[in-house]
C-alpha positions, 0 to 999 in steps of 0.5 A: 508615908513623909520624906521622914518617917522618923517624924510621924508617929513615934520613935523609930528602932533601926535593927539589923532583921540578919541576927538573931539576937537584933530579931528577937529584940525586935519581936521582943518588942512588938510583943511588950509594947502593947502601947504601940509606941516604938516602928522598927525599921531593917536597917538592910530595908529602904529605909532602915539604911537610910537613916542608917547614912543620915547619921554618919553609919554605913548600913553594911557594917552598924555598929549599934542598931538606934533610936529614932525620933525626930531629928536625934538618934540614941546609940548603944547602950541610950538607946536599949536604955531608951527602948526599954523605958518604953516599954510594958511594966515589968519591962519599962523598969530596966530603963534603971540600968541608966544610973551605971555610967557611959564608959561602964554600959557602951564598952558591954553594947560594943563587944555585944553588937560586934561579935552577935553573929558568932554569939547567936546567930545568923539568919538566912534570910531577914526575920519576918513579922508575923500581919499583926506586926506588920503596921508598925513595921517600916 
């Protein structure tokens, strides 16, 4: 792996592996991205934490998952929409929510992100992918 893993093999989703919602989303992406477009990195891991820091986000207190592609990182609802757009059908259709203005989408996203542990729970250990999924985890 090079010094810049975001430059290889497609976008990287950086997520909170301690969050039940975030971990469920990671497993969902792996299941519905049959083309293998996305790779995943937890913010608790070395690569995920470095990517957060690179884009000015504290990995100990993130307010968003990010989707990193090359030198660009999408955050908030834009990141979620980018993930949906990259999934297989029928999930790809959810990207149509782009028609909802960001000023409406992002506050909802931020509220859920801020309250994710209270609403969905927190794992006592980081989410562990299956052996088949592990090749897409950084």
